N, CA, C and O of each residue as an XYZ file, in Angstrom:
708
protein
N      58.738    -82.875    201.018
C      58.259    -84.056    200.206
C      59.059    -84.191    198.907
O      59.540    -85.279    198.592
N      59.200    -83.149    198.188
C      59.979    -83.031    196.907
C      61.425    -83.509    197.082
O      62.005    -84.182    196.231
N      61.967    -83.117    198.238
C      63.314    -83.519    198.618
C      63.529    -85.111    198.631
O      64.480    -85.705    198.122
N      62.447    -85.676    199.321
C      62.482    -87.203    199.517
C      62.336    -87.981    198.193
O      62.997    -88.975    197.892
N      61.335    -87.365    197.405
C      61.292    -87.920    195.962
C      62.612    -87.891    195.208
O      62.994    -88.861    194.553
N      63.263    -86.825    195.306
C      64.599    -86.638    194.597
C      65.535    -87.636    195.178
O      66.125    -88.416    194.431
N      65.709    -87.659    196.486
C      66.580    -88.614    197.113
C      66.319    -90.003    196.673
O      67.235    -90.748    196.324
N      65.164    -90.327    196.686
C      64.723    -91.737    196.231
C      65.096    -92.060    194.887
O      65.527    -93.161    194.545
N      64.904    -90.977    194.058
C      65.271    -91.086    192.544
C      66.719    -91.432    192.579
O      67.102    -92.438    191.982
N      67.558    -90.668    193.239
C      69.015    -90.986    193.259
C      69.359    -92.266    193.755
O      70.261    -92.887    193.193
N      68.733    -92.776    194.785
C      68.922    -94.181    195.319
C      68.570    -95.199    194.226
O      69.096    -96.312    194.213
N      67.635    -94.787    193.268
C      67.182    -95.767    192.195
C      68.032    -95.822    190.997
O      67.944    -96.715    190.154
N      68.930    -94.756    190.945
C      69.672    -94.686    189.649
C      70.617    -95.870    189.486
O      71.410    -96.286    190.331
N      70.404    -96.335    188.285
C      71.203    -97.717    187.887
C      72.717    -97.267    187.428
O      72.975    -96.401    186.592
N      73.571    -97.987    188.104
C      75.081    -97.999    187.836
C      75.451    -99.126    187.144
O      75.792   -100.147    187.741
N      75.415    -99.038    185.798
C      75.800   -100.269    185.008
C      77.192   -100.676    185.138
O      77.546   -101.836    184.930
N      78.062    -99.657    185.511
C      79.506    -99.848    185.636
C      79.542   -100.865    186.941
O      80.244   -101.876    186.969
N      78.739   -100.470    187.939
C      78.744   -101.352    189.198
C      78.351   -102.586    189.059
O      78.909   -103.495    189.674
N      77.285   -102.802    188.188
C      76.687   -104.277    187.888
C      77.885   -105.038    187.284
O      78.162   -106.153    187.726
N      78.604   -104.480    186.294
C      79.668   -105.152    185.558
C      80.773   -105.366    186.594
O      81.366   -106.445    186.579
N      81.090   -104.465    187.463
C      82.244   -104.691    188.500
C      81.980   -105.804    189.405
O      82.790   -106.720    189.541
N      80.744   -105.745    190.099
C      80.465   -106.687    191.149
C      79.486   -107.772    190.859
O      79.241   -108.622    191.715
N      78.913   -107.781    189.680
C      77.996   -108.721    189.326
C      76.512   -108.387    189.610
O      76.255   -107.561    190.486
N      75.550   -108.974    188.928
C      74.043   -108.518    189.190
C      73.460   -108.806    190.472
O      72.562   -108.094    190.922
N      73.888   -109.755    191.060
C      73.166   -110.055    192.470
C      73.735   -109.097    193.662
O      73.026   -108.656    194.567
N      75.134   -108.845    193.517
C      75.745   -107.845    194.446
C      75.145   -106.405    194.256
O      74.681   -105.793    195.218
N      75.165   -105.942    193.130
C      74.668   -104.840    192.630
C      73.214   -104.649    192.945
O      72.879   -103.567    193.428
N      72.383   -105.502    192.743
C      70.989   -105.525    193.110
C      70.676   -105.414    194.551
O      69.747   -104.715    194.955
N      71.569   -106.208    195.445
C      71.538   -106.266    196.741
C      71.772   -104.752    197.234
O      71.047   -104.274    198.107
N      72.707   -104.095    196.701
C      73.073   -102.931    197.184
C      71.890   -101.852    196.920
O      71.523   -101.041    197.770
N      71.382   -101.957    195.691
C      70.178   -101.024    195.389
C      69.104   -101.429    196.151
O      68.481   -100.463    196.593
N      68.610   -102.617    196.502
C      67.524   -102.895    197.308
C      67.708   -102.476    198.766
O      66.828   -101.867    199.374
N      68.812   -102.802    199.276
C      69.130   -102.304    200.678
C      69.080   -100.890    201.034
O      68.536   -100.395    202.021
N      69.892   -100.149    199.844
C      69.736    -98.693    199.959
C      68.317    -97.988    199.942
O      68.051    -96.907    200.468
N      67.385    -98.884    199.174
C      66.143    -98.337    199.133
C      65.194    -98.936    200.281
O      63.973    -98.803    200.200
N      65.770    -99.564    201.294
C      64.974   -100.020    202.452
C      64.363   -101.427    202.223
O      63.597   -101.889    203.069
N      64.655   -102.069    201.190
C      64.140   -103.573    201.013
C      65.104   -104.452    201.663
O      66.208   -104.095    202.072
N      64.543   -105.794    201.740
C      65.371   -106.773    202.254
C      65.725   -107.958    201.303
O      64.851   -108.278    200.497
N      66.742   -108.552    201.299
C      67.098   -109.661    200.358
C      67.482   -110.916    201.244
O      67.960   -110.857    202.377
N      67.204   -112.008    200.561
C      67.413   -113.401    201.205
C      68.300   -114.039    200.068
O      67.991   -113.903    198.884
N      69.381   -114.720    200.462
C      70.110   -115.344    199.434
C      69.957   -116.902    199.595
O      69.594   -117.492    200.613
N      70.329   -117.478    198.312
C      70.010   -118.905    198.155
C      70.660   -119.690    199.325
O      71.844   -119.429    199.540
N      70.100   -120.549    200.055
C      70.753   -121.175    201.001
C      70.764   -120.721    202.395
O      71.261   -121.348    203.331
N      70.133   -119.498    202.467
C      70.265   -118.895    203.872
C      68.803   -118.697    204.336
O      67.963   -118.340    203.510
N      68.475   -118.913    205.609
C      67.166   -118.611    206.001
C      66.943   -117.135    206.440
O      65.827   -116.635    206.577
N      68.118   -116.496    206.643
C      67.976   -115.075    207.215
C      67.918   -114.007    206.207
O      68.603   -114.057    205.185
N      67.183   -113.123    206.450
C      66.988   -111.800    205.541
C      68.225   -110.899    205.809
O      68.649   -110.691    206.946
N      68.731   -110.421    204.767
C      69.903   -109.476    204.748
C      69.190   -107.964    204.785
O      68.456   -107.574    203.877
N      69.495   -107.218    205.898
C      68.799   -105.806    206.002
C      69.894   -104.727    205.983
O      69.644   -103.631    205.481
N      71.017   -104.981    206.476
C      71.981   -104.089    206.650
C      72.986   -104.003    205.634
O      73.817   -104.885    205.418
N      72.881   -102.823    204.960
C      73.743   -102.568    203.755
C      75.238   -102.750    204.136
O      76.018   -103.302    203.359
N      75.600   -102.299    205.285
C      76.960   -102.431    205.554
C      77.346   -103.856    206.090
O      78.531   -104.095    206.319
N      76.503   -104.687    206.270
C      76.713   -106.041    206.580
C      76.606   -106.955    205.482
O      76.606   -108.168    205.695
N      76.507   -106.435    204.214
C      76.510   -107.276    202.976
C      77.535   -108.213    203.045
O      78.657   -107.876    203.422
N      77.239   -109.473    202.687
C      78.325   -110.608    202.715
C      79.407   -110.210    201.735
O      79.174   -109.529    200.737
N      80.653   -110.690    202.084
C      81.835   -110.568    201.176
C      82.261   -111.997    200.729
O      81.794   -113.021    201.227
N      83.066   -111.969    199.876
C      83.494   -113.186    199.456
C      83.648   -113.175    197.919
O      83.664   -112.096    197.326
N      83.767   -114.397    197.232
C      83.974   -114.516    195.850
C      82.767   -113.766    195.095
O      81.623   -113.857    195.541
N      83.038   -113.068    194.012
C      81.851   -112.492    193.333
C      80.819   -113.449    192.779
O      81.264   -114.441    192.202
N      79.798   -113.336    192.846
C      78.756   -114.406    192.347
C      78.439   -115.426    193.273
O      77.601   -116.277    192.974
N      79.055   -115.434    194.437
C      78.784   -116.495    195.539
C      77.346   -116.213    196.078
O      76.647   -117.203    196.296
N      76.931   -115.224    196.268
C      75.506   -114.948    196.960
C      74.647   -114.460    195.844
O      74.758   -113.417    195.200
N      73.613   -115.585    195.722
C      72.523   -115.270    194.658
C      71.240   -114.875    195.281
O      70.822   -115.618    196.169
N      70.510   -113.779    194.950
C      69.359   -113.275    195.676
C      68.284   -114.329    195.230
O      68.149   -114.584    194.034
N      67.486   -114.967    196.231
C      66.333   -115.798    196.127
C      65.119   -115.126    196.319
O      64.156   -115.387    195.599
N      65.053   -114.210    197.294
C      63.952   -113.551    197.657
C      64.158   -112.058    197.971
O      65.197   -111.621    198.466
N      62.995   -111.245    197.615
C      63.212   -109.781    197.880
C      61.765   -109.342    198.619
O      60.672   -109.636    198.134
N      61.921   -108.646    199.781
C      60.912   -108.136    200.502
C      61.069   -106.662    200.531
O      61.820   -106.096    201.325
N      60.229   -105.957    199.506
C      60.431   -104.460    199.505
C      59.481   -103.705    200.260
O      59.171   -102.561    199.928
N      58.970   -104.321    201.323
C      57.978   -103.660    202.255
C      58.437   -102.326    202.653
O      59.568   -102.167    203.113
N      57.550   -101.291    202.484
C      57.949    -99.938    202.768
C      59.294    -99.422    202.177
O      59.912    -98.525    202.749
N      59.694    -99.933    201.152
C      60.899    -99.437    200.388
C      60.569    -98.357    199.423
O      59.418    -98.072    199.095
N      61.584    -97.805    199.011
C      61.451    -96.734    197.885
C      61.820    -97.104    196.429
O      62.078    -96.266    195.566
N      61.819    -98.528    196.231
C      62.163    -98.876    194.879
C      61.087    -98.357    193.838
O      59.867    -98.324    194.003
N      61.748    -97.995    192.828
C      60.871    -97.411    191.780
C      61.396    -97.894    190.439
O      62.497    -98.432    190.318
N      60.492    -97.659    189.371
C      60.790    -98.123    187.937
C      62.233    -98.004    187.555
O      62.939    -98.869    187.038
N      62.559    -96.739    187.911
C      63.980    -96.394    187.424
C      65.089    -97.357    187.804
O      66.071    -97.521    187.080
N      64.916    -97.977    188.932
C      65.905    -98.967    189.407
C      65.825   -100.385    188.883
O      66.712   -101.201    189.135
N      64.796   -100.668    188.176
C      64.329   -102.027    187.863
C      65.351   -102.849    186.910
O      65.379   -104.074    186.789
N      66.150   -101.942    186.285
C      67.274   -102.597    185.436
C      68.195   -103.406    186.292
O      68.927   -104.257    185.786
N      68.176   -103.167    187.561
C      69.032   -104.023    188.532
C      68.559   -105.451    188.511
O      69.367   -106.348    188.753
N      67.220   -105.736    188.219
C      66.658   -106.994    188.171
C      67.042   -107.757    186.979
O      66.803   -108.964    186.989
N      67.610   -107.224    185.940
C      67.688   -107.913    184.746
C      68.795   -109.285    184.861
O      68.652   -110.297    184.174
N      69.773   -109.113    185.744
C      70.726   -110.255    185.785
C      70.432   -111.224    186.819
O      71.142   -112.207    187.030
N      69.393   -110.944    187.456
C      69.039   -111.866    188.709
C      68.389   -113.208    188.194
O      67.340   -113.144    187.554
N      68.989   -114.426    188.458
C      68.500   -115.520    187.852
C      67.927   -116.577    188.927
O      67.487   -117.670    188.570
N      67.961   -116.229    190.053
C      67.504   -117.173    191.098
C      66.318   -116.664    191.908
O      65.943   -117.359    192.852
N      65.652   -115.456    191.620
C      64.714   -114.890    192.401
C      63.353   -115.782    192.216
O      62.808   -115.927    191.122
N      62.934   -116.296    193.299
C      61.682   -117.026    193.358
C      60.457   -116.399    194.148
O      59.320   -116.871    194.139
N      60.828   -115.359    194.776
C      59.913   -114.751    195.780
C      60.025   -113.301    195.734
O      61.140   -112.813    195.916
N      58.958   -112.495    195.501
C      59.021   -111.067    195.651
C      57.672   -110.576    196.354
O      56.554   -110.954    196.002
N      57.926   -109.699    197.378
C      56.875   -109.122    198.116
C      57.057   -107.602    197.932
O      58.084   -107.024    198.286
N      55.920   -106.937    197.315
C      55.794   -105.510    197.391
C      54.805   -105.145    198.177
O      53.660   -105.488    197.883
N      55.055   -104.399    199.295
C      54.041   -104.038    200.327
C      54.218   -102.667    200.667
O      55.330   -102.321    201.068
N      53.316   -101.845    200.575
C      53.396   -100.420    200.733
C      54.537    -99.719    200.262
O      55.271    -99.005    200.945
N      54.648    -99.992    198.943
C      55.647    -99.394    197.950
C      55.038    -98.270    197.222
O      54.409    -98.455    196.180
N      55.215    -97.069    197.764
C      54.548    -95.935    197.138
C      54.918    -95.572    195.661
O      54.142    -94.939    194.946
N      55.986    -95.950    195.297
C      56.394    -95.717    193.891
C      56.161    -96.922    192.924
O      56.472    -96.814    191.738
N      55.638    -98.025    193.406
C      55.218    -98.978    192.537
C      54.101    -98.844    191.769
O      53.054    -98.744    192.408
N      54.015    -98.810    190.437
C      52.864    -98.626    189.590
C      52.871    -99.727    188.455
O      53.688   -100.643    188.369
N      51.883    -99.492    187.653
C      51.675   -100.466    186.522
C      52.965   -100.841    185.683
O      53.194   -101.971    185.253
N      53.723    -99.803    185.523
C      54.855    -99.810    184.560
C      55.722   -100.838    185.343
O      56.238   -101.750    184.698
N      55.894   -100.768    186.506
C      56.761   -101.559    187.411
C      56.442   -102.911    187.136
O      57.352   -103.672    186.809
N      55.292   -103.308    187.224
C      54.803   -104.579    187.226
C      54.927   -105.208    185.705
O      55.206   -106.389    185.496
N      54.688   -104.284    184.737
C      54.955   -104.689    183.331
C      56.481   -105.003    183.153
O      56.888   -105.986    182.534
N      57.303   -104.052    183.770
C      58.792   -104.369    183.608
C      59.216   -105.692    184.189
O      60.010   -106.453    183.635
N      58.600   -105.919    185.397
C      58.945   -107.086    186.253
C      58.586   -108.248    185.184
O      59.436   -109.117    184.988
N      57.400   -108.291    184.511
C      56.736   -109.172    183.752
C      57.678   -109.538    182.588
O      57.795   -110.717    182.254
N      58.318   -108.601    181.995
C      59.237   -108.401    180.855
C      60.596   -108.966    181.049
O      61.275   -109.364    180.102
N      61.022   -108.999    182.397
C      62.304   -109.379    182.678
C      62.526   -110.857    182.464
O      61.965   -111.660    183.211
N      63.424   -111.317    181.347
C      63.433   -112.622    181.099
C      63.769   -113.675    182.123
O      63.177   -114.753    182.162
N      64.853   -113.292    183.052
C      65.178   -114.177    184.108
C      63.951   -114.294    185.044
O      63.659   -115.404    185.489
N      63.263   -113.267    185.344
C      62.130   -113.566    186.309
C      61.011   -114.346    185.675
O      60.265   -115.045    186.361
N      60.883   -114.230    184.330
C      59.906   -115.075    183.732
C      60.089   -116.426    183.986
O      59.127   -117.194    183.989
N      61.285   -116.817    184.212
C      61.830   -118.238    184.291
C      61.770   -118.632    185.873
O      61.387   -119.720    186.305
N      62.203   -117.580    186.608
C      62.371   -118.083    188.036
C      61.425   -117.712    189.097
O      61.392   -118.287    190.185
N      60.546   -116.601    188.710
C      59.681   -116.175    189.892
C      58.652   -117.127    190.044
O      58.183   -117.653    189.035
N      58.182   -117.457    191.313
C      57.189   -118.457    191.559
C      56.144   -117.758    192.467
O      54.958   -118.074    192.368
N      56.583   -116.753    193.407
C      55.558   -116.268    194.299
C      55.795   -114.761    194.222
O      56.928   -114.282    194.172
N      54.621   -114.001    194.214
C      54.551   -112.542    194.132
C      53.404   -112.170    195.014
O      52.285   -112.662    194.865
N      53.715   -111.250    195.979
C      52.691   -110.606    196.865
C      52.652   -109.127    196.466
O      53.723   -108.520    196.454
N      51.522   -108.490    196.139
C      51.313   -107.150    196.066
C      50.341   -106.478    197.058
O      49.126   -106.584    196.896
N      50.817   -105.859    197.974
C      49.850   -105.342    199.086
C      49.969   -103.945    199.256
O      51.082   -103.420    199.303
N      48.824   -103.235    199.361
C      48.787   -101.827    199.667
C      49.860   -100.986    198.806
O      50.711   -100.252    199.308
N      49.688   -101.205    197.482
C      50.480   -100.347    196.572
C      49.329    -99.660    195.755
O      48.696   -100.232    194.868
N      49.136    -98.377    196.155
C      48.095    -97.612    195.776
C      47.987    -97.182    194.220
O      46.939    -96.851    193.665
N      49.194    -97.245    193.656
C      49.307    -96.949    192.198
C      49.097    -98.024    191.337
O      49.146    -97.800    190.128
N      48.857    -99.225    191.768
C      48.667   -100.397    190.920
C      47.233   -100.530    190.487
O      46.323   -100.563    191.314
N      47.011   -100.612    189.056
C      45.618   -100.918    188.630
C      45.537   -102.242    187.861
O      46.490   -103.010    187.724
N      44.318   -102.431    187.378
C      44.165   -103.674    186.670
C      45.128   -103.882    185.374
O      45.342   -105.017    184.951
N      45.657   -102.807    184.809
C      46.579   -102.822    183.744
C      47.852   -103.446    184.190
O      48.532   -104.156    183.450
N      48.190   -103.128    185.563
C      49.457   -103.718    186.113
C      49.278   -105.096    186.491
O      50.302   -105.761    186.329
N      48.333   -105.698    186.926
C      47.988   -106.952    187.231
C      47.955   -107.789    186.030
O      48.559   -108.860    185.995
N      47.210   -107.301    184.952
C      47.323   -107.937    183.724
C      48.558   -108.151    183.008
O      48.749   -109.121    182.274
N      49.475   -107.140    183.252
C      50.756   -107.310    182.787
C      51.668   -108.540    183.205
O      52.601   -108.998    182.547
N      51.249   -108.937    184.319
C      51.932   -110.100    185.030
C      51.797   -111.440    184.169
O      52.384   -112.449    184.560
N      51.068   -111.461    183.057
C      50.736   -112.704    182.457
C      51.875   -113.276    181.847
O      51.772   -114.407    181.372
N      53.101   -112.574    181.782
C      54.234   -113.118    181.067
C      55.016   -113.968    182.185
O      55.927   -114.728    181.855
N      54.689   -113.834    183.292
C      55.561   -114.669    184.376
C      55.065   -116.114    184.255
O      54.243   -116.508    185.083
N      55.461   -116.862    183.379
C      55.169   -118.207    183.195
C      55.239   -119.192    184.254
O      54.463   -120.144    184.349
N      56.177   -118.941    185.035
C      56.374   -119.904    186.188
C      55.828   -119.467    187.483
O      56.203   -120.053    188.499
N      54.969   -118.484    187.556
C      54.442   -117.845    188.761
C      53.244   -119.004    189.155
O      52.346   -119.400    188.411
N      53.490   -119.371    190.402
C      52.662   -120.386    191.074
C      51.592   -119.730    191.900
O      50.425   -120.113    191.970
N      52.187   -118.569    192.596
C      51.182   -117.966    193.600
C      51.221   -116.522    193.567
O      52.294   -115.918    193.598
N      50.113   -115.944    193.506
C      49.926   -114.432    193.468
C      48.949   -114.076    194.609
O      47.813   -114.546    194.654
N      49.455   -113.206    195.545
C      48.625   -112.704    196.605
C      48.449   -111.218    196.278
O      49.406   -110.478    196.052
N      47.002   -110.774    196.265
C      46.759   -109.276    196.170
C      45.937   -108.843    197.226
O      44.975   -109.557    197.506
N      46.141   -107.742    197.909
C      45.517   -107.144    198.995
C      45.625   -105.830    198.967
O      46.665   -105.287    198.593
N      44.459   -105.094    199.399
C      44.361   -103.677    199.495
C      44.965   -102.950    198.255
O      45.976   -102.255    198.361
N      44.337   -103.128    197.126
C      44.709   -102.508    195.906
C      43.496   -101.633    195.404
O      42.776   -102.021    194.484
N      43.326   -100.553    195.991
C      42.113    -99.769    195.509
C      41.910    -99.435    193.901
O      40.850    -99.175    193.334
N      43.192    -99.516    193.354
C      43.274    -99.097    191.834
C      42.652   -100.188    191.040
O      42.392    -99.920    189.867
N      42.364   -101.404    191.497
C      41.764   -102.562    190.744
C      40.371   -102.302    190.670
O      39.730   -102.291    191.721
N      39.796   -102.088    189.567
C      38.348   -101.784    189.271
C      37.548   -103.020    188.778
O      36.439   -103.326    189.218
N      38.269   -103.742    187.758
C      37.495   -104.709    187.058
C      37.923   -106.162    187.541
O      38.324   -107.001    186.734
N      37.818   -106.401    188.855
C      38.423   -107.483    189.525
C      38.076   -108.679    188.745
O      39.026   -109.320    188.295
N      36.858   -109.102    188.499
C      36.490   -110.401    187.786
C      37.167   -110.478    186.553
O      37.986   -111.385    186.403
N      36.938   -109.610    185.577
C      37.576   -109.750    184.317
C      39.052   -109.906    184.409
O      39.593   -110.853    183.839
N      39.792   -108.970    185.144
C      41.210   -108.902    185.418
C      41.782   -110.286    185.908
O      42.837   -110.737    185.460
N      41.032   -110.922    186.844
C      41.487   -112.115    187.372
C      41.168   -113.342    186.406
O      41.933   -114.297    186.273
N      39.999   -113.209    185.775
C      39.766   -114.438    184.672
C      40.750   -114.324    183.628
O      41.302   -115.367    183.277
N      41.082   -113.187    183.040
C      42.075   -113.112    182.102
C      43.423   -113.680    182.523
O      44.087   -114.389    181.766
N      43.798   -113.359    183.719
C      45.156   -113.571    184.201
C      45.247   -115.197    184.458
O      46.287   -115.832    184.287
N      43.995   -115.776    184.898
C      43.861   -117.175    185.182
C      43.929   -117.917    183.877
O      44.504   -119.004    183.841
N      43.385   -117.405    182.816
C      43.437   -118.018    181.538
C      44.919   -118.099    181.052
O      45.411   -119.131    180.594
N      45.605   -116.883    181.197
C      46.982   -116.908    180.805
C      47.976   -117.704    181.566
O      49.005   -118.097    181.016
N      47.712   -117.954    182.802
C      48.467   -118.726    183.816
C      47.522   -119.717    184.407
O      47.035   -119.404    185.494
N      47.201   -120.789    183.912
C      46.239   -121.818    184.387
C      46.792   -122.480    185.609
O      45.955   -123.039    186.318
N      48.083   -122.525    186.003
C      48.653   -123.112    187.231
C      48.776   -122.114    188.282
O      49.374   -122.440    189.307
N      48.277   -120.908    188.168
C      48.426   -119.995    189.056
C      47.409   -120.163    190.347
O      46.220   -120.366    190.103
N      47.788   -120.093    191.506
C      46.997   -119.992    192.546
C      46.763   -118.444    193.054
O      47.695   -117.775    193.500
N      45.683   -118.047    192.961
C      45.356   -116.497    193.113
C      44.785   -116.373    194.422
O      43.754   -116.988    194.697
N      45.379   -115.609    195.282
C      44.597   -115.345    196.542
C      44.283   -113.914    196.677
O      45.228   -113.145    196.504
N      43.185   -113.438    196.941
C      42.718   -112.235    196.910
C      42.064   -111.618    198.183
O      41.091   -112.156    198.710
N      42.564   -110.598    198.611
C      41.969   -109.917    199.981
C      41.598   -108.536    199.502
O      42.207   -107.554    199.927
N      40.614   -108.434    198.629
C      40.391   -106.954    198.125
C      38.727   -106.769    198.479
O      37.872   -107.650    198.575
N      38.602   -105.392    198.626
C      37.142   -104.986    198.905
C      36.331   -105.156    197.751
O      35.132   -104.880    197.793
């Protein structure tokens, strides 16, 4: 188990040189696919899941529009890859064992995501608590938030009321015990 944690940490190490060399969308795609997530590019209906099948072409041609991190090993350490992404409208975090409150805080503080992110789903991420959900209040263009199977959320009513006040246009869908 310790070995996998170490390996996942290696997969999440940010290579700033690589970001400069290939651009933020390509570097983030490589990171996400290495960690087992999927990406969808602007103008494409299909999800990219094969690291070796990443599209080639002029740098900056493929812009990430959606991220599906189901069962992936993405962790806080790799979130610097998200900084340069300007077109991400949709993120799904499902069964992500390394996602915790600090990750959601970091997501919320990413300037480009504050502008672009419209949909967020957080499902079965056992390390997420009320603090992490409240941190999402900076995602000013978030239109839809789906929360399911999050045992760390204890103060449901208060948390959701505060979030709804901060983001009055947010449609909040809950599937919590």
